[in-house]
Every structure is written in C-alpha cells, then in structure tokens.
C-alpha positions in Angstrom: 108.4 27.1 -105.9 110.6 27.5 -108.9 113.4 30.2 -109.7 111.1 31.3 -112.7 108.2 31.7 -110.6 110.2 33.6 -107.9 111.6 36.0 -110.3 108.0 36.6 -111.6 107.0 37.4 -107.7 109.9 39.6 -107.4 108.9 41.9 -110.9 105.3 42.0 -109.7 106.2 43.6 -106.7 108.4 46.2 -107.8 105.5 47.0 -110.5 103.6 47.4 -108.0 105.4 49.2 -105.5 106.2 51.7 -108.3 102.1 52.1 -109.2 101.5 52.6 -105.2 104.3 55.3 -104.9 102.9 57.0 -108.5 99.6 56.9 -106.6 100.8 57.9 -103.5 100.9 54.8 -101.2 102.7 53.2 -99.6 104.3 50.0 -100.7 103.1 46.9 -98.5 104.9 44.0 -97.3 104.0 40.6 -97.7 104.7 39.5 -94.4 102.2 42.8 -92.5 100.2 43.1 -96.0 96.6 43.2 -95.8 94.0 45.7 -95.4 94.3 49.1 -93.7 92.0 50.3 -90.9 92.0 48.5 -87.9 94.9 48.2 -85.4 95.7 44.4 -85.1 98.4 42.5 -83.0 101.7 42.6 -85.1 101.3 46.8 -85.2 99.1 49.5 -86.6 97.3 49.1 -89.7 97.3 45.5 -89.8 94.3 43.1 -90.4 96.4 40.3 -90.8 99.3 39.5 -88.5 102.3 37.3 -88.8 100.7 34.3 -88.0 97.8 35.0 -90.3 95.5 35.9 -87.1 93.0 38.9 -87.0 94.7 40.9 -84.8 93.4 40.0 -81.3 91.4 37.5 -82.4 94.7 34.6 -83.2 95.2 34.2 -79.8 91.8 32.4 -79.7 92.2 30.6 -82.8 95.7 28.9 -81.0 93.6 28.1 -77.9 90.4 26.8 -79.2 89.9 23.6 -80.6 88.7 24.3 -84.1 85.8 22.2 -84.6 85.9 22.6 -88.5 84.3 19.2 -89.2 81.6 19.8 -86.8 77.2 20.0 -88.0 77.6 23.4 -88.6 81.5 24.2 -90.8 80.5 21.0 -93.0 81.5 23.9 -96.1 84.5 24.5 -94.8 87.3 21.5 -95.9 85.4 21.6 -99.1 86.3 25.2 -99.6 89.8 25.1 -98.4 90.2 21.8 -100.8 89.0 23.2 -103.8 91.1 26.2 -102.9 94.2 24.5 -102.2 93.0 23.0 -105.8 93.0 26.2 -107.2 96.6 26.8 -106.2 97.7 23.9 -107.3 96.5 24.5 -110.6 98.1 28.2 -110.1 101.3 26.7 -109.6 101.2 24.5 -112.6 100.2 27.0 -114.5 103.0 29.5 -113.2 105.2 25.7 -113.8 104.7 25.4 -117.0 106.8 28.4 -117.9 103.5 30.4 -119.5 104.6 34.1 -118.3 101.4 36.0 -120.2 100.0 36.5 -116.6 101.1 39.2 -114.9 102.3 39.9 -111.3 99.1 42.2 -110.8 97.3 39.1 -111.5 98.7 36.8 -108.6 99.2 39.4 -106.4 94.8 39.8 -106.6 94.9 35.8 -106.5 97.0 36.0 -103.3 94.4 38.9 -102.0 91.1 37.5 -102.7 92.6 33.9 -101.1 93.8 36.1 -98.1 90.1 37.8 -97.6 88.5 34.1 -98.1 90.5 32.8 -95.5 89.6 35.2 -92.9 86.3 35.6 -93.5 86.3 31.6 -93.3 88.7 32.1 -90.1 85.5 35.4 -88.9 82.4 33.2 -89.7 84.6 29.5 -87.3 85.4 32.4 -84.6 81.3 33.6 -84.5 80.5 30.1 -84.4 82.8 29.0 -81.8 81.6 32.0 -79.8 77.8 31.2 -80.4 78.0 27.4 -79.5 80.0 28.2 -76.3 77.6 31.1 -75.4 75.0 28.5 -75.9 76.6 25.9 -73.9 76.9 27.9 -70.8 73.2 29.2 -71.2 72.5 25.3 -71.2 74.9 24.8 -68.4 73.6 27.5 -66.1 70.1 26.6 -66.7 70.9 23.6 -65.9 72.3 24.6 -62.9 69.0 26.8 -62.1 67.3 23.9 -62.4 69.2 22.0 -60.0 68.8 24.4 -57.7 65.8 25.2 -58.2 64.6 21.5 -58.3 66.3 21.5 -55.0 64.9 24.3 -53.2 61.5 23.3 -54.2 62.4 19.6 -52.8 63.4 21.3 -49.4 60.7 23.8 -49.5 58.2 20.7 -49.6 60.0 18.8 -46.9 59.7 21.8 -44.7 56.2 22.0 -45.5 55.3 18.2 -44.5 57.2 18.7 -41.4 55.6 21.9 -40.4 52.5 19.7 -41.6 52.9 16.7 -39.2 54.0 19.0 -36.5 50.9 20.8 -36.7 48.5 17.7 -36.7 50.8 16.7 -33.9 50.3 19.3 -32.1 46.4 19.5 -32.1 46.2 15.9 -31.3 47.9 16.4 -28.6 45.6 18.7 -27.8 42.6 17.7 -28.5 44.0 14.6 -25.7 45.0 17.2 -23.0 41.3 18.4 -23.3 39.4 14.9 -23.3 41.5 14.1 -20.2 40.7 17.1 -19.0 36.9 17.3 -19.3 36.7 13.5 -18.3 38.8 14.5 -14.7 36.5 17.4 -14.4 33.3 15.4 -15.2 34.6 12.4 -12.8 35.7 15.1 -9.9 32.0 17.1 -10.8 30.4 12.9 -10.3 32.2 12.4 -7.0 30.9 15.4 -5.9 27.4 15.1 -6.9 27.5 11.9 -5.4 29.0 13.2 -1.9 26.5 15.8 -2.1 23.4 12.9 -2.9 24.6 11.0 0.0 24.8 13.6 2.8 21.4 14.8 1.8 20.0 11.2 2.2 22.0 10.9 5.4 20.4 14.0 6.9 17.0 12.9 5.5 17.0 9.5 6.7 18.5 11.2 10.7 15.4 13.2 9.9 12.9 10.6 9.4 14.0 8.5 12.4 14.1 11.5 14.6 10.2 12.1 13.3 9.4 8.4 14.3 11.4 8.6 17.4 8.8 12.2 19.0 6.1 9.9 17.4 6.7 7.6 19.2 7.0 9.2 22.2 4.1 11.1 21.9 1.9 8.0 21.0 3.7 6.7 24.7 2.5 10.2 26.1 -0.9 9.6 25.6 -0.7 5.3 26.3 0.3 6.6 30.1 -2.4 8.6 31.1 -2.3 7.1 34.8 1.2 8.1 35.2 2.4 9.6 38.9 4.1 13.6 39.1 7.7 12.3 38.5 6.4 10.5 35.4 4.7 13.7 34.4 7.9 15.7 35.2 9.8 13.7 32.6 7.2 13.9 29.9 8.0 18.1 30.6 11.7 17.7 30.6 11.4 15.7 27.5 8.9 18.4 25.5 11.3 21.2 26.6 14.4 19.6 24.8 12.2 19.3 21.4 11.8 22.2 18.8 9.7 25.4 18.8 6.8 24.6 17.0 6.4 21.6 18.5 6.9 22.8 22.2 3.4 24.8 21.9 1.3 21.8 21.3 3.3 19.2 23.5 2.7 22.0 26.3 -1.0 22.3 25.8 -1.7 18.7 25.6 0.0 18.1 29.1 -0.9 21.2 30.7 -4.6 19.5 29.9 -3.6 16.1 30.9 -2.4 17.9 34.5 -5.5 20.3 34.4 -7.6 17.0 34.3 -5.9 15.0 37.0 -5.5 17.4 39.6 -9.0 18.6 39.1 -10.4 15.4 39.8 -7.6 14.5 42.9 -7.3 17.8 44.2 -9.5 21.0 44.4 -6.8 23.3 45.2 -4.7 23.0 42.3 -7.3 23.9 39.7 -7.1 27.5 39.9 -3.4 27.3 38.9 -4.1 25.4 36.0 -6.3 27.4 34.7 -4.5 30.3 35.4 -1.3 28.9 33.0 -3.6 27.9 30.1 -4.8 31.1 30.3 -1.9 33.1 30.1 -0.7 30.5 27.4 -3.7 31.3 25.4 -3.0 35.0 25.6 0.6 35.1 24.7 -0.1 33.2 21.6 -2.6 35.6 21.1 -1.4 38.9 21.1 2.3 36.9 18.9 -0.2 36.3 16.4 -2.2 39.5 15.9 1.7 41.9 16.3 3.1 39.5 13.7 -0.6 40.5 11.2 -0.3 43.6 12.0 3.8 43.8 11.0 3.0 42.2 7.8 -0.2 44.7 7.1 2.7 47.4 7.8 5.5 46.1 5.3 2.6 45.4 2.8 1.7 49.3 2.6 4.8 50.4 2.4 5.9 48.1 -0.4 2.4 49.3 -2.3 3.5 53.0 -1.4 7.5 51.6 -3.0 5.6 50.7 -6.0 3.6 53.6 -6.4 6.1 55.8 -6.4 7.7 54.0 -9.4 4.8 53.9 -11.5 4.8 57.6 -11.0 8.8 58.3 -11.8 8.5 55.9 -14.6 5.6 57.9 -15.8 7.0 61.5 -14.9 10.4 61.2 -15.7 9.3 60.8 -19.6 6.9 63.2 -19.3 9.3 66.2 -18.2 12.3 64.4 -21.0 9.1 65.1 -23.6 8.3 69.0 -22.4 12.3 69.5 -22.4 12.6 68.1 -26.0 9.5 70.4 -27.1 10.9 73.7 -25.4 14.3 72.9 -27.0 13.0 72.4 -30.3 10.6 75.9 -29.6 13.6 77.9 -28.8 15.7 76.8 -32.3 12.7 77.7 -34.0 12.9 81.4 -31.9 16.3 81.7 -33.2 16.5 81.0 -36.7 
C-alpha cells in the first residue's frame, strides 16, 4: 500500500469513529471488526476472529482439508478470482491519486468483501459437513450391509447344517428300524419253522403209534389158536393202551376168551358171561349218567338265558316308568 492510501484509510477511520460517536455507538476495530450478535472465538460480539474465521468454526477450517476445487465448489475459485481482480482495480484507483472516493466508500467495500468471504466460508463448511455426513452414512450402510450379509451367510450355513443333520438322523433311524424289523421277521420265521417242525414230529409220532396199534390188533385177530399165556400177554398189552381203546379191545378179548373156554371147558362159561354182563352194565350206566348231567346243564343254561332276557326287557321298562314319574312330578310342581 502506498502512503496516500494509508492516509485515506486513516481519515476514513477517524470520520467513521466520529459519526458512530455521534450516533451513540462504539468505534469498530479493523482486526475485530464485524457484525455484532454472536459470540466468536476471540471474544463477545465478534462473528469474525483475528484469523478471519467465524467463531468456533475457524478451527474446522484449519483442521479440515479444503475441497474448493471439487464438483460442488466449482464456482468458488471464479468468485475469488473476480473479487481479487476487483480489489486490484480498487487499489489501482487509489494509487492513481484520485481522492474523489471517501473513506466511507472504502469501508463499505471492505464490509461487502468480508460478508462475501463469510458467506463463502459458511457455504464451504456446510458442503463439507454434508459430504462428511454422506460419507459416514455410506460407510455405515456398507458396514451394515456387510454385517447383514455375513449374518445371512452364517444363518444359511447353520440352516444347511441343521438340515443335513436331520437327514442323517432320519436315515439312521430308518436303517435301525429296518434292521429291527428284519431281525424280528427272522426271529418270527425261525420260531414258526421250529413250531412247524415240532408239530410235524408230533404228527409223525402219532401216526407211527396208530400204525403199530393197528398192526397189533390185526396180529391178535389172526392168532386165535394160541395158549392162555398168549391171552394174558394180550391183556397186558391192552392195559398199556389209552382208555378209549381199552373198552373195545377188552370186549374183543373177552369174546375170544369166552369162545375159547366155552368150547374147551363148560365150567368157565359162567365166569365169562358174568364179566361181559358187568362190563356192559357199567358202560350203560355211565352213558345214562352223562346224558342226565348234560340235560341238567342245558336246563340251567336255558333258565339263565330266560332271566337275562327278562332283565333286559324289565330294566328299560322300569327306567321309562321312572322318567315318566319324574316328568309328572315336575309338571305338578310348576
């Protein structure tokens, strides 16, 4: 700055101070000058600090990297260049020695420039804050997305593992059941085969016994001319047989003995006849007694059935009568 410019600025300050005193205001200093109202960094009543910042926001401007050449701030450099050019023009005008401009005009110009700078700084800060917020949000979203993807993958893996385990368990259970069924079936088949074998063996034994008895009977029929010893042996043989066959064999043997002794000795006829009659009488009495017992049992069963039928008929009738009586009593009470 030249000497003339300094003199002009001093005069302008003095005149401005006088005017403010006349109005009742205090003069503003150049270093701390600015609009009153907000509390700045360098003291009360200062929006602009010594370093040209706006209060507490000056620190952000120093710490942060200025992105003036970005996509959003494409017009800032042009504005700054234009303003600088204007400043140079003003300086040239002042250097020319034209004292037509007063100090008030210079102060107004400076105030306008300061306001423009503040506005630009505010805009830059706002844009930076917006960018930071957007970046943070994007980072958070990416992190959340990654976390979610990781969680989804883990969940899918867990689900797949659970499904595989369930399938393996089901297969094992099915195999165990099949094995048990096969074992049971094999065991049942073996038991059935054993039972069938036992039954077949029993049947064969019974058939063999019957055949042997028939052969003995046939042999006895053929050997009618044997001695008494042979007859005694036959009696012994017949005694070993069952009760059903004893009666028939005894009768046959007794008849043979009767005929044999009747032809040989006349004295033995009385004894043989008595034995035959006793056997026939005993069989007849037993059959008669059995028939009587059967008749008694049948009569008892018939009586029981009649009683049951009567009860079945009488009980529902009694119940119906009781219901009718109850209905009549209820009607009477009403």
